[in-house]
N, C-alpha and C positions, 0 to 999 in steps of 0.2 A: 088810180093805181093801175099799173100795167098787168093785165091778166096773163099775157103771153110770158112775161118774165116769171111770174109766180108759177105758172105751169112748168116751165123749164126747171125751176128750182125743185119743185116737187118730183119731177121725173128723175133729176139727178140724185136726190135723196133716196128715192126708191131703188135706183140702180147701184148705189154706193155699196151696199152689203154684198152684192154679187162680185165685186172686184176686190173686196177686202181680203187680204191674204191670211189674216188671223181668224177669219170667220170659219164656220163649219163647212168644210169642203167635202161633199158627199163622195166624189170620185176618189179622193185621197183616203177617206174613211173606208170605202169599199175595198180599195187596194190593200190597205193594212189588214182588213179582215180576211181577205183571200190569202195573203202571205201567212198570217197567223194560223189559218186553217190548214194550209199546206204544211207548215212546220209541225203542227199537232198530228196530222195524219202520218207524217214520216216518223215522228217520235213513237206513235202507237205501234207502227209496224216494227220498229226497232225493239221496243219493249216486248212485243209478242215473239219476235225471233229469239231474244235473249231468254225469255221464259221457256220457250220450246227447247232450247239447247240444254237447259238444266233440268228439263222434265216437268216443269210446273204448268205448262199450257197444253190444251188438247190440240190435235192437228187441225181441226176445223177452224178454230180461232186464228191459228197461224196462217192458214190458207186465205181466210177472209182478210186479215190484216195486210198480207202481202199483195193480194189482188187490189185492195184499195190504194195501197202505196204505188203500185204499178200504174193505175189509172191516173193518179195525181201527177206522177212524174211525166207520163205521156202528155197530159194536158199542159204542164209547164213547158215541156219541150216544144209543143205545138205553138204556144203563145210566143215563146222566144223566137221561133222560126218566123212567125208572122211579123214580129217587131223588126227582125233583121231584114226581112223583105221590104218592109215599109221604109226603113232607113236607106236601103240600097236604091229604092225608087226615088227618094228625095235627093240622093246624091246624083242620080242620073238626070235630074231636071236641069234644063238650061237656065243660066242666071241672066 
């Protein structure tokens, strides 16, 4: 029996799940969680603003919610800018 062939088959079998698109992709899962957290933070800020307008919320909770929303939006803008920069760098690469 060829041991080298068996070793290659075992290595292929071990690496197969890493390339399987239907498998658990931790980067995609993390991205989904970040987007969901972003949306939830924006929604909490909006709800606090609505409650404050009708007089149901205290000013401290409104300020806290708006500060969190501002931080999340600034982080999203920073990430977007970095992605645009990276894309522009790729476009500048010689082919």
